[in-house]
MIDOSE-1310 file (N, C-alpha, C; in nm, 2 decimals, decimal comma, always signed):
residues 241
xxxx	-18,21/+3,38/-6,14/-18,19/+3,33/-6,01/-18,25/+3,44/-5,91; -18,32/+3,38/-5,81/-18,39/+3,47/-5,75/-18,31/+3,56/-5,65; -18,37/+3,66/-5,59/-18,30/+3,75/-5,50/-18,29/+3,67/-5,38; -18,15/+3,62/-5,30/-18,15/+3,57/-5,19/-18,21/+3,66/-5,07
xxxx	-18,20/+3,80/-5,09/-18,25/+3,86/-4,97/-18,40/+3,90/-4,96; -18,47/+3,85/-5,06/-18,62/+3,84/-5,05/-18,68/+3,69/-5,05; -18,60/+3,60/-4,99/-18,65/+3,47/-4,97/-18,71/+3,43/-4,84; -18,86/+3,40/-4,87/-18,93/+3,38/-4,72/-18,86/+3,29/-4,65
xxxx	-18,90/+3,28/-4,52/-18,85/+3,19/-4,42/-18,96/+3,07/-4,42; -18,94/+2,97/-4,49/-19,01/+2,86/-4,54/-18,98/+2,75/-4,40; -18,89/+2,74/-4,34/-18,84/+2,64/-4,24/-18,81/+2,53/-4,30; -18,75/+2,56/-4,43/-18,69/+2,43/-4,51/-18,59/+2,38/-4,43
xxxx	-18,56/+2,24/-4,44/-18,45/+2,14/-4,39/-18,39/+2,11/-4,53; -18,25/+2,16/-4,54/-18,16/+2,09/-4,62/-18,07/+2,04/-4,59; -18,02/+1,91/-4,64/-17,92/+1,86/-4,60/-17,80/+1,84/-4,73; -17,69/+1,84/-4,71/-17,58/+1,85/-4,80/-17,47/+1,73/-4,79
xxxx	-17,43/+1,68/-4,90/-17,33/+1,57/-4,89/-17,22/+1,67/-4,96; -17,12/+1,72/-4,88/-17,00/+1,77/-4,91/-16,90/+1,72/-4,97; -16,92/+1,69/-5,13/-16,79/+1,60/-5,18/-16,75/+1,67/-5,25; -16,59/+1,63/-5,28/-16,51/+1,69/-5,39/-16,42/+1,75/-5,34
xxxx	-16,39/+1,79/-5,20/-16,29/+1,86/-5,13/-16,15/+1,79/-5,18; -16,13/+1,66/-5,18/-15,98/+1,64/-5,21/-15,95/+1,61/-5,39; -16,07/+1,60/-5,41/-16,04/+1,61/-5,57/-16,02/+1,75/-5,61; -16,07/+1,86/-5,56/-16,07/+2,00/-5,61/-15,93/+2,02/-5,58
xxxx	-15,86/+1,97/-5,44/-15,72/+2,00/-5,45/-15,62/+1,95/-5,52; -15,65/+1,81/-5,54/-15,58/+1,75/-5,63/-15,55/+1,77/-5,77; -15,68/+1,83/-5,81/-15,68/+1,89/-5,95/-15,58/+1,99/-5,97; -15,55/+2,07/-5,85/-15,45/+2,18/-5,87/-15,33/+2,14/-5,81
xxxx	-15,31/+2,02/-5,82/-15,17/+1,97/-5,73/-15,14/+2,01/-5,60; -15,23/+2,04/-5,52/-15,21/+2,07/-5,37/-15,26/+1,95/-5,30; -15,20/+1,94/-5,15/-15,27/+1,82/-5,07/-15,41/+1,82/-5,04; -15,46/+1,72/-5,02/-15,60/+1,70/-5,00/-15,66/+1,77/-4,89
xxxx	-15,60/+1,79/-4,79/-15,63/+1,89/-4,68/-15,65/+2,04/-4,73; -15,59/+2,08/-4,82/-15,60/+2,22/-4,84/-15,73/+2,23/-4,89; -15,80/+2,13/-4,99/-15,93/+2,12/-5,02/-16,02/+2,12/-4,91; -16,00/+2,05/-4,82/-16,07/+2,05/-4,69/-16,07/+2,18/-4,60
xxxx	-15,98/+2,25/-4,62/-15,96/+2,39/-4,56/-16,06/+2,48/-4,64; -16,05/+2,47/-4,75/-16,12/+2,54/-4,87/-16,28/+2,53/-4,84; -16,31/+2,39/-4,83/-16,45/+2,37/-4,80/-16,49/+2,39/-4,67; -16,42/+2,41/-4,55/-16,47/+2,49/-4,44/-16,52/+2,61/-4,48
xxxx	-16,44/+2,69/-4,57/-16,46/+2,86/-4,60/-16,63/+2,84/-4,65; -16,64/+2,73/-4,74/-16,79/+2,73/-4,81/-16,88/+2,72/-4,68; -16,84/+2,63/-4,57/-16,94/+2,62/-4,48/-16,99/+2,74/-4,41; -16,88/+2,83/-4,37/-16,91/+2,93/-4,30/-16,99/+3,03/-4,40
xxxx	-16,98/+3,04/-4,52/-17,06/+3,11/-4,63/-17,21/+3,06/-4,66; -17,23/+2,95/-4,64/-17,35/+2,87/-4,65/-17,42/+2,88/-4,51; -17,36/+2,88/-4,40/-17,43/+2,90/-4,27/-17,49/+3,06/-4,29; -17,41/+3,12/-4,33/-17,44/+3,26/-4,31/-17,55/+3,30/-4,43
xxxx	-17,57/+3,24/-4,53/-17,67/+3,29/-4,61/-17,80/+3,19/-4,59; -17,76/+3,08/-4,53/-17,89/+2,98/-4,52/-18,03/+3,04/-4,47; -18,03/+3,12/-4,37/-18,14/+3,20/-4,31/-18,20/+3,28/-4,43; -18,13/+3,36/-4,51/-18,19/+3,44/-4,63/-18,22/+3,36/-4,74
xxxx	-18,23/+3,22/-4,75/-18,24/+3,15/-4,86/-18,37/+3,07/-4,80; -18,40/+3,10/-4,68/-18,55/+3,02/-4,63/-18,52/+2,91/-4,55; -18,39/+2,86/-4,53/-18,37/+2,75/-4,47/-18,33/+2,76/-4,31; -18,43/+2,68/-4,25/-18,43/+2,68/-4,09/-18,34/+2,59/-4,05
xxxx	-18,32/+2,48/-4,12/-18,23/+2,35/-4,06/-18,17/+2,34/-4,19; -18,03/+2,32/-4,14/-17,90/+2,29/-4,22/-17,83/+2,16/-4,18; -17,83/+2,06/-4,26/-17,76/+1,93/-4,20/-17,63/+1,88/-4,30; -17,50/+1,89/-4,25/-17,41/+1,89/-4,35/-17,36/+1,75/-4,29
xxxx	-17,32/+1,65/-4,41/-17,25/+1,53/-4,41/-17,08/+1,54/-4,39; -17,02/+1,55/-4,27/-16,87/+1,59/-4,26/-16,79/+1,49/-4,24; -16,82/+1,37/-4,19/-16,72/+1,25/-4,18/-16,80/+1,14/-4,17; -16,78/+1,03/-4,26/-16,90/+0,93/-4,25/-16,82/+0,81/-4,16
xxxx	-16,88/+0,68/-4,12/-16,84/+0,57/-4,09/-16,75/+0,50/-4,17; -16,75/+0,55/-4,28/-16,66/+0,45/-4,39/-16,55/+0,56/-4,40; -16,52/+0,70/-4,36/-16,42/+0,78/-4,40/-16,28/+0,76/-4,31; -16,31/+0,66/-4,22/-16,17/+0,62/-4,14/-16,08/+0,55/-4,23
xxxx	-16,14/+0,48/-4,37/-16,03/+0,39/-4,46/-15,93/+0,53/-4,51; -15,96/+0,67/-4,49/-15,88/+0,73/-4,56/-15,75/+0,75/-4,49; -15,64/+0,81/-4,54/-15,49/+0,79/-4,47/-15,52/+0,87/-4,33; -15,42/+0,84/-4,25/-15,43/+0,87/-4,11/-15,37/+1,03/-4,11
xxxx	-15,32/+1,06/-4,19/-15,29/+1,23/-4,21/-15,43/+1,29/-4,25; -15,48/+1,25/-4,34/-15,61/+1,31/-4,38/-15,71/+1,30/-4,25; -15,75/+1,20/-4,20/-15,81/+1,18/-4,10/-15,80/+1,27/-3,96; -15,67/+1,27/-3,92/-15,62/+1,37/-3,81/-15,64/+1,52/-3,87
xxxx	-15,60/+1,55/-4,00/-15,65/+1,68/-4,07/-15,75/+1,71/-4,06; -15,87/+1,64/-4,08/-15,99/+1,67/-4,07/-16,03/+1,69/-3,94; -16,01/+1,63/-3,85/-16,08/+1,63/-3,69/-16,03/+1,78/-3,65; -15,90/+1,78/-3,67/-15,82/+1,91/-3,65/-15,91/+2,03/-3,68
xxxx	-15,92/+2,04/-3,84/-15,99/+2,14/-3,88/-16,12/+2,15/-3,83; -16,21/+2,04/-3,78/-16,33/+2,04/-3,73/-16,34/+2,13/-3,58; -16,23/+2,10/-3,49/-16,20/+2,16/-3,39/-16,16/+2,32/-3,40; -16,08/+2,36/-3,53/-16,05/+2,48/-3,54/-16,19/+2,57/-3,58
xxxx	-16,25/+2,51/-3,65/-16,38/+2,56/-3,70/-16,48/+2,59/-3,57; -16,48/+2,50/-3,51/-16,59/+2,53/-3,38/-16,52/+2,64/-3,30; -16,40/+2,64/-3,26/-16,35/+2,76/-3,19/-16,36/+2,90/-3,25; -16,34/+2,89/-3,37/-16,32/+3,00/-3,43/-16,45/+3,07/-3,49
xxxx	-16,54/+2,97/-3,49/-16,70/+3,03/-3,54/-16,79/+3,04/-3,41; -16,75/+2,99/-3,30/-16,86/+2,99/-3,19/-16,90/+3,10/-3,17; -16,84/+3,25/-3,16/-16,87/+3,37/-3,13/-16,97/+3,41/-3,24; -16,94/+3,37/-3,36/-17,02/+3,45/-3,46/-17,16/+3,34/-3,48
xxxx	-17,14/+3,23/-3,46/-17,27/+3,13/-3,44/-17,36/+3,22/-3,36; -17,32/+3,24/-3,24/-17,40/+3,29/-3,11/-17,46/+3,42/-3,14; -17,39/+3,52/-3,24/-17,41/+3,62/-3,28/-17,53/+3,60/-3,39; -17,52/+3,53/-3,47/-17,61/+3,51/-3,55/-17,72/+3,40/-3,55
xxxx	-17,74/+3,38/-3,43/-17,84/+3,27/-3,38/-17,84/+3,13/-3,45; -17,75/+3,09/-3,46/-17,71/+2,96/-3,52/-17,72/+2,87/-3,38; -17,79/+2,75/-3,36/-17,77/+2,64/-3,29/-17,69/+2,53/-3,35; -17,58/+2,48/-3,28/-17,53/+2,38/-3,36/-17,54/+2,24/-3,29
xxxx	-17,54/+2,15/-3,36/-17,54/+1,99/-3,31/-17,47/+1,90/-3,38; -17,44/+1,79/-3,31/-17,35/+1,68/-3,38/-17,43/+1,55/-3,39; -17,44/+1,49/-3,47/-17,49/+1,35/-3,51/-17,40/+1,27/-3,53; -17,40/+1,13/-3,48/-17,32/+1,01/-3,55/-17,25/+0,95/-3,42
xxxx	-17,20/+0,86/-3,43/-17,12/+0,76/-3,30/-16,99/+0,88/-3,23; -16,99/+0,93/-3,15/-16,90/+1,00/-3,10/-16,78/+0,92/-3,02; -16,83/+0,80/-2,99/-16,74/+0,73/-2,93/-16,61/+0,69/-2,94; -16,57/+0,72/-3,07/-16,45/+0,68/-3,15/-16,37/+0,82/-3,17
xxxx	-16,41/+0,94/-3,15/-16,36/+1,05/-3,15/-16,28/+1,09/-3,05; -16,16/+1,17/-3,06/-16,09/+1,21/-2,95/-16,15/+1,25/-2,86; -16,12/+1,24/-2,71/-16,21/+1,29/-2,62/-16,20/+1,44/-2,61; -16,10/+1,52/-2,66/-16,10/+1,66/-2,65/-16,20/+1,70/-2,77
xxxx	-16,22/+1,66/-2,88/-16,32/+1,68/-2,97/-16,46/+1,67/-2,92; -16,46/+1,54/-2,87/-16,62/+1,54/-2,78/-16,64/+1,62/-2,68; -16,54/+1,68/-2,61/-16,59/+1,81/-2,52/-16,60/+1,93/-2,59; -16,52/+1,96/-2,70/-16,56/+2,06/-2,79/-16,70/+2,08/-2,85
xxxx	-16,76/+1,93/-2,88/-16,90/+1,92/-2,93/-16,98/+1,96/-2,83; -16,97/+1,90/-2,72/-17,05/+1,92/-2,60/-17,06/+2,06/-2,54; -16,93/+2,15/-2,55/-16,94/+2,27/-2,53/-17,00/+2,37/-2,62; -16,98/+2,35/-2,78/-17,05/+2,42/-2,87/-17,21/+2,39/-2,86
xxxx	-17,26/+2,30/-2,82/-17,37/+2,24/-2,82/-17,45/+2,35/-2,72; -17,39/+2,32/-2,59/-17,46/+2,40/-2,48/-17,44/+2,56/-2,51; -17,34/+2,59/-2,56/-17,33/+2,78/-2,59/-17,45/+2,80/-2,70; -17,48/+2,72/-2,80/-17,57/+2,77/-2,89/-17,71/+2,72/-2,86
xxxx	-17,74/+2,66/-2,72/-17,85/+2,57/-2,74/-17,98/+2,65/-2,70; -17,93/+2,79/-2,70/-18,09/+2,88/-2,69/-18,10/+2,97/-2,82; -18,01/+2,93/-2,92/-18,01/+3,00/-3,03/-18,16/+2,91/-3,12; -18,22/+2,99/-3,24/-18,33/+2,91/-3,30/-18,34/+2,97/-3,42
xxxx	-18,23/+3,05/-3,48/-18,26/+3,14/-3,63/-18,22/+3,01/-3,75; -18,11/+2,95/-3,70/-18,07/+2,83/-3,82/-18,02/+2,73/-3,72; -18,07/+2,58/-3,74/-18,05/+2,48/-3,67/-17,94/+2,40/-3,77; -17,81/+2,42/-3,73/-17,69/+2,36/-3,80/-17,65/+2,24/-3,74
xxxx	-17,67/+2,11/-3,82/-17,65/+1,98/-3,76/-17,54/+1,92/-3,85; -17,43/+1,90/-3,80/-17,30/+1,83/-3,85/-17,29/+1,68/-3,82; -17,25/+1,57/-3,94/-17,28/+1,47/-3,90/-17,13/+1,42/-3,92; -17,07/+1,35/-3,80/-16,97/+1,32/-3,79/-16,94/+1,18/-3,73
xxxx	-16,86/+1,08/-3,82/-16,85/+0,94/-3,77/-17,02/+0,91/-3,79; -17,07/+0,93/-3,89/-17,21/+0,91/-3,91/-17,22/+0,83/-4,02; -17,31/+0,73/-4,00/-17,37/+0,65/-4,12/-17,52/+0,60/-4,10; -17,59/+0,58/-4,22/-17,73/+0,58/-4,16/-17,75/+0,45/-4,14
xxxx	-17,69/+0,33/-4,19/-17,70/+0,21/-4,13/-17,68/+0,20/-3,98; -17,56/+0,25/-3,93/-17,49/+0,24/-3,80/-17,59/+0,33/-3,71; -17,67/+0,44/-3,77/-17,76/+0,51/-3,68/-17,86/+0,43/-3,64; -17,92/+0,35/-3,76/-18,06/+0,27/-3,74/-18,04/+0,15/-3,65
xxxx	-17,91/+0,09/-3,67/-17,85/-0,03/-3,60/-17,85/+0,04/-3,45; -17,81/+0,16/-3,40/-17,80/+0,18/-3,27/-17,93/+0,22/-3,22; -18,05/+0,28/-3,30/-18,15/+0,33/-3,24/-18,27/+0,15/-3,22; -18,23/+0,06/-3,31/-18,27/-0,05/-3,31/-18,24/-0,14/-3,16
xxxx	-18,11/-0,12/-3,12/-18,05/-0,15/-3,00/-18,12/-0,09/-2,88; -18,14/+0,03/-2,87/-18,23/+0,12/-2,80/-18,36/+0,08/-2,77; -18,40/+0,05/-2,87/-18,55/+0,01/-2,85/-18,56/-0,13/-2,82; -18,46/-0,21/-2,86/-18,48/-0,36/-2,82/-18,45/-0,39/-2,68
xxxx	-18,37/-0,28/-2,63/-18,33/-0,31/-2,47/-18,46/-0,24/-2,39; -18,52/-0,13/-2,45/-18,62/-0,10/-2,42/-18,75/-0,21/-2,39; -18,78/-0,26/-2,49/-18,85/-0,37/-2,53/-18,82/-0,52/-2,39; -18,69/-0,53/-2,39/-18,64/-0,63/-2,30/-18,68/-0,60/-2,16
xxxx	-18,68/-0,47/-2,15/-18,69/-0,42/-2,00/-18,83/-0,39/-1,99; -18,91/-0,43/-2,08/-19,06/-0,43/-2,04/-19,13/-0,30/-2,03; -19,03/-0,20/-2,10/-19,08/-0,04/-2,11/-19,16/-0,01/-2,22; -19,14/-0,09/-2,33/-19,25/-0,08/-2,46/-19,28/-0,20/-2,52
xxxx	-19,40/-0,21/-2,59/-19,45/-0,35/-2,66/-19,38/-0,35/-2,81; -19,30/-0,46/-2,79/-19,26/-0,46/-2,94/-19,31/-0,47/-3,05; -19,44/-0,53/-3,02/-19,55/-0,51/-3,11/-19,61/-0,39/-3,17; -19,58/-0,30/-3,07/-19,67/-0,17/-3,11/-19,55/-0,06/-3,12
xxxx	-19,45/-0,07/-3,17/-19,35/+0,01/-3,16/-19,37/+0,10/-3,30; -19,40/+0,23/-3,30/-19,42/+0,31/-3,40/-19,31/+0,38/-3,48; -19,34/+0,43/-3,58/-19,25/+0,51/-3,65/-19,20/+0,64/-3,58; -19,29/+0,70/-3,49/-19,24/+0,80/-3,42/-19,14/+0,75/-3,34
xxxx	-19,14/+0,65/-3,27/-19,07/+0,59/-3,16/-18,93/+0,57/-3,22; -18,95/+0,52/-3,33/-18,79/+0,48/-3,41/-18,73/+0,65/-3,43; -18,81/+0,73/-3,48/-18,77/+0,87/-3,50/-18,69/+0,93/-3,39; -18,79/+0,89/-3,26/-18,72/+0,94/-3,13/-18,59/+0,86/-3,09
xxxx	-18,57/+0,80/-3,15/-18,45/+0,71/-3,08/-18,32/+0,73/-3,20; -18,36/+0,78/-3,30/-18,23/+0,84/-3,40/-18,18/+0,93/-3,35; -18,03/+0,96/-3,41/-17,95/+1,09/-3,36/-18,03/+1,21/-3,40; -18,11/+1,21/-3,51/-18,17/+1,34/-3,56/-18,29/+1,41/-3,46
xxxx	-18,33/+1,33/-3,39/-18,43/+1,38/-3,31/-18,39/+1,49/-3,23; -18,45/+1,62/-3,21/-18,60/+1,64/-3,26/-18,62/+1,70/-3,41; -18,52/+1,70/-3,49/-18,52/+1,76/-3,60/-18,64/+1,72/-3,71; -18,69/+1,80/-3,80/-18,77/+1,73/-3,91/-18,69/+1,66/-4,02
xxxx	-18,76/+1,58/-4,08/-18,71/+1,50/-4,19/-18,63/+1,62/-4,31; -18,53/+1,59/-4,38/-18,48/+1,68/-4,50/-18,59/+1,70/-4,56; -18,60/+1,82/-4,65/-18,69/+1,86/-4,79/-18,60/+1,81/-4,91; -18,49/+1,84/-4,89/-18,41/+1,85/-5,01/-18,28/+1,80/-4,94
xxxx	-18,19/+1,72/-5,05/-18,08/+1,67/-4,99/-18,00/+1,68/-5,13; -17,87/+1,76/-5,13/-17,78/+1,82/-5,24/-17,65/+1,72/-5,19; -17,63/+1,67/-5,30/-17,47/+1,61/-5,35/-17,40/+1,67/-5,43; -17,28/+1,73/-5,38/-17,19/+1,80/-5,49/-17,11/+1,69/-5,55
xxxx	-17,02/+1,76/-5,64/-16,91/+1,67/-5,70/-16,96/+1,56/-5,81; -17,06/+1,59/-5,85/-17,12/+1,49/-5,97/-17,14/+1,33/-5,93; -17,09/+1,31/-5,83/-17,15/+1,17/-5,77/-17,30/+1,15/-5,74; -17,35/+1,05/-5,77/-17,48/+1,01/-5,78/-17,55/+0,91/-5,67
xxxx	-17,47/+0,91/-5,57/-17,49/+0,81/-5,46/-17,54/+0,87/-5,34; -17,63/+0,81/-5,25/-17,66/+0,86/-5,12/-17,57/+0,86/-5,02; -17,45/+0,74/-5,03/-17,38/+0,71/-4,95/-17,41/+0,71/-4,80; -17,52/+0,66/-4,78/-17,55/+0,59/-4,62/-17,58/+0,73/-4,53
xxxx	-17,64/+0,83/-4,61/-17,67/+0,98/-4,54/-17,84/+0,95/-4,51; -17,85/+0,96/-4,39/-17,98/+0,99/-4,33/-18,09/+0,89/-4,43; -18,06/+0,78/-4,40/-18,14/+0,68/-4,51/-18,30/+0,67/-4,45; -18,31/+0,68/-4,33/-18,45/+0,67/-4,26/-18,52/+0,79/-4,31
xxxx	-18,48/+0,88/-4,25/-18,51/+1,03/-4,27/-18,53/+1,10/-4,40; -18,46/+1,03/-4,50/-18,48/+1,08/-4,63/-18,58/+1,01/-4,72; -18,69/+0,97/-4,64/-18,79/+0,87/-4,74/-18,85/+0,94/-4,85; -18,88/+1,05/-4,83/-18,96/+1,15/-4,91/-18,90/+1,28/-4,94
xxxx	-18,77/+1,28/-4,93/-18,69/+1,39/-4,95/-18,67/+1,40/-5,10; -18,63/+1,54/-5,14/-18,60/+1,55/-5,29/-18,45/+1,57/-5,33; -18,37/+1,49/-5,41/-18,23/+1,48/-5,43/-18,21/+1,58/-5,54; -18,09/+1,66/-5,55/-18,03/+1,71/-5,66/-17,86/+1,69/-5,65
xxxx	-17,84/+1,63/-5,75/-17,72/+1,64/-5,77/-17,63/+1,70/-5,85; -17,52/+1,81/-5,81/-17,46/+1,89/-5,88/-17,30/+1,84/-5,95; -17,25/+1,88/-6,04/-17,13/+1,83/-6,08/-17,05/+1,93/-6,01; -17,07/+2,05/-5,93/-16,96/+2,14/-5,90/-16,92/+2,06/-5,73
xxxx	-16,79/+2,08/-5,76/-16,70/+2,01/-5,63/-16,72/+2,13/-5,51; -16,74/+2,08/-5,38/-16,77/+2,14/-5,27/-16,72/+2,27/-5,26; -16,57/+2,30/-5,27/-16,52/+2,42/-5,25/-16,52/+2,52/-5,33; -16,59/+2,48/-5,46/-16,68/+2,57/-5,56/-16,81/+2,63/-5,54
xxxx	-16,87/+2,53/-5,46/-17,01/+2,55/-5,43/-17,03/+2,66/-5,35; -17,12/+2,75/-5,39/-17,16/+2,91/-5,35/-17,30/+2,91/-5,30; -17,34/+3,00/-5,19/-17,47/+3,03/-5,20/-17,56/+3,05/-5,31; -17,49/+3,11/-5,42/-17,58/+3,12/-5,55/-17,62/+3,00/-5,60
xxxx	-17,53/+2,88/-5,61/-17,54/+2,75/-5,66/-17,65/+2,73/-5,56; -17,67/+2,72/-5,46/-17,79/+2,67/-5,37/-17,91/+2,75/-5,39; -17,89/+2,86/-5,41/-18,02/+2,93/-5,46/-18,06/+2,88/-5,59; -18,01/+2,87/-5,68/-18,05/+2,79/-5,81/-18,11/+2,67/-5,81
xxxx	-18,07/+2,59/-5,70/-18,14/+2,46/-5,68/-18,24/+2,49/-5,61; -18,26/+2,59/-5,52/-18,39/+2,62/-5,46/-18,49/+2,68/-5,55; -18,46/+2,74/-5,65/-18,53/+2,80/-5,75/-18,62/+2,66/-5,81; -18,51/+2,56/-5,85/-18,57/+2,43/-5,91/-18,66/+2,34/-5,82
xxxx	-18,61/+2,35/-5,70/-18,68/+2,26/-5,59/-18,81/+2,33/-5,56; -18,83/+2,45/-5,57/-18,93/+2,52/-5,56/-19,07/+2,50/-5,66; -19,03/+2,44/-5,77/-19,12/+2,41/-5,88/-19,16/+2,26/-5,88; -19,08/+2,17/-5,79/-19,12/+2,03/-5,78/-19,26/+2,03/-5,72
xxxx	-19,32/+1,92/-5,75/-19,47/+1,88/-5,67/-19,44/+1,74/-5,59; -19,44/+1,79/-5,48/-19,39/+1,70/-5,37/-19,53/+1,61/-5,32; -19,57/+1,50/-5,35/-19,67/+1,40/-5,33/-19,68/+1,29/-5,20; -19,56/+1,30/-5,17/-19,55/+1,20/-5,08/-19,61/+1,05/-5,08
xxxx	-19,62/+1,00/-5,19/-19,67/+0,90/-5,19/-19,83/+0,90/-5,28; -19,87/+1,02/-5,26/-20,02/+1,05/-5,29/-20,01/+1,04/-5,46; -20,13/+1,09/-5,51/-20,17/+1,13/-5,65/-20,17/+1,25/-5,66; -20,10/+1,30/-5,80/-20,10/+1,47/-5,85/-20,27/+1,50/-5,88
x	-20,27/+1,62/-5,80/-20,43/+1,67/-5,82/-20,42/+1,76/-5,93
């Protein structure tokens, strides 16, 4: 494994589907929320390690549009955990140059949590060492649908020509604007699905599926994945030279 302290600043964008928290807790006979709390500790570690690993953009899938199907206790617990994480880590993120953003449809979230999102985004807006994006009530299809509605409304108002809509205009209408597309998407827990995550943005992303459950996933695990990623040849639909 490479020495993380020697990793160059490559401006890499890594996105992570943080899967396996509930399973990790259940395997130990504990409530699922214990696994989510342990997972939050891993988030803290990964955020701190990312710049040393050459990661400039880190996007984490925290709560999907489908996760509302979980028990009320688990959903409320997850939302409370997010709020505590933001309040607890705000000072650290500012000190470490972390800019925090949230993507997804916020309209269904508790107004207090929405205000907290806006507060931390404003507090960290001037930071540039690491761009941390957290997807909450996010789904790739939902994001594309909302972007399509925005462009359709602009076309109906005569602001844009529907025949001339470009990929760049779609990019700009997505939640992730102005972030670059992900270079690498990692999913923990052994599942091999994309689960409605960054469907448009991941057109040429590399994927890595690891059996490690998220609460056990350390910066060292990510460093090993980055070692393998560094050996891949990315052709973006072109021909190998």
